[in-house]
C-alpha positions in Angstrom: 13.9 -15.0 -14.0 14.8 -11.5 -14.8 11.6 -10.7 -16.1 9.9 -11.7 -13.2 12.2 -9.6 -10.6 11.7 -6.5 -13.5 7.5 -7.5 -13.1 8.0 -7.1 -9.2 9.7 -3.9 -9.5 7.6 -2.2 -12.1 4.5 -3.4 -9.8 5.9 -2.0 -6.9 6.5 1.3 -8.6 2.7 1.1 -9.7 1.9 0.4 -6.2 3.3 3.3 -4.9 2.4 5.7 -7.4 -1.3 4.6 -6.5 -0.5 4.8 -2.6 1.0 8.1 -2.8 -1.5 9.4 -5.0 -4.5 8.0 -2.5 -2.7 9.6 0.3 -2.4 12.7 -1.5 -6.0 12.9 -1.9 -6.7 12.1 1.8 -3.9 15.3 2.7 -6.4 17.5 0.4 -9.6 16.6 1.8 -8.4 16.5 5.3 -5.5 18.7 5.5 -2.7 18.8 8.5 -3.8 21.4 10.9 -1.3 24.5 10.8 2.1 24.2 12.8 5.2 22.6 12.2 6.2 19.1 12.5 9.2 19.5 14.8 10.2 15.9 15.5 8.8 12.3 15.1 6.6 12.9 18.4 5.1 15.6 16.6 3.9 13.6 13.4 2.8 10.3 15.5 0.4 12.8 17.4 -1.3 14.3 14.4 -1.7 10.5 13.0 -3.1 9.4 16.5 -5.6 12.4 16.0 -6.4 12.1 12.5 -10.2 12.0 11.4 -11.6 8.5 10.4 -11.9 9.1 7.3 -8.1 9.9 6.3 -7.4 6.9 8.1 -10.0 4.9 5.8 -8.1 6.8 2.6 -4.6 5.9 3.7 -5.8 2.1 4.2 -7.6 2.3 0.9 -4.2 3.4 -0.6 -2.4 0.4 0.9 -5.1 -2.1 -0.6 -5.6 -0.4 -4.1 -2.0 -0.4 -4.3 -1.4 -3.8 -3.6 -4.4 -5.1 -6.1 -3.0 -2.8 -8.9 0.8 -3.6 -8.4 -0.2 -7.5 -8.2 -1.9 -6.7 -11.5 0.9 -5.0 -13.2 3.7 -7.8 -12.2 1.3 -10.5 -13.1 0.8 -9.0 -16.6 4.4 -8.5 -17.2 5.8 -11.7 -15.7 5.7 -14.5 -18.2 6.5 -17.7 -16.1 6.1 -16.4 -12.6 2.8 -14.4 -12.7 1.4 -15.0 -9.8 4.5 -15.3 -7.3 5.3 -12.0 -8.6 2.0 -10.5 -7.8 2.4 -12.0 -4.3 6.0 -10.6 -3.9 4.3 -6.9 -4.3 1.8 -7.9 -2.0 4.2 -9.1 0.9 6.2 -5.9 0.1 3.1 -3.8 0.5 2.8 -5.6 3.8 6.6 -5.1 4.8 5.7 -1.2 4.1 2.6 -1.3 6.3 4.5 -3.1 9.0 7.4 -0.6 9.1 4.7 2.4 8.9 2.7 1.1 12.0 5.7 0.2 14.1 7.0 3.8 13.3 3.4 5.7 13.7 0.4 4.9 15.8 -2.4 3.6 14.3 -6.0 2.3 15.3 -6.1 -1.4 15.3 -8.6 -1.8 12.9 -6.2 0.1 10.4 -3.2 -2.3 11.5 -5.0 -5.6 11.3 -6.7 -4.6 7.4 -3.4 -3.1 6.7 -1.5 -6.4 7.2 -4.0 -9.0 6.8 -5.3 -7.4 3.2 -2.7 -6.8 0.9 -1.5 -10.6 0.2 -5.1 -11.8 -0.9 -5.6 -8.3 -2.9 -2.6 -8.8 -5.0 -2.9 -12.1 -5.3 -6.5 -11.2 -6.8 -4.5 -8.8 -8.8 -2.7 -11.7 -10.0 -5.4 -13.7 -10.7 -7.5 -11.4 -12.8 -4.1 -10.3 -15.0 -3.7 -14.0 -15.8 -7.4 -14.8 -16.7 -7.8 -15.7 -20.4 
């Protein structure tokens, strides 16, 4: 059980690293407009006005992170491989839910961000456990 918890923690670290890496690429490809962010309303307005390409990169970060984190969690866990992978996917869904609750996102991004991480984490876990 301890190894499975460790696997989920390491899977989430990998998922977070992948997600932040892809979001940094998105910020590099499509930087924020000049100016300061005074408060959360300014950030919300910038997210709402973000171009489609940037939003797609952020969504890709969520989805690739779920797959990679699920794969790592399943590889590290000995007994609970698929549940460890699904736990990473569930934590990604929780993070996406908090993100879309705090900042406005287009409906397509919300639906994909909430629906796809669990199946992708499961797929990552399945591929990690193949002989």
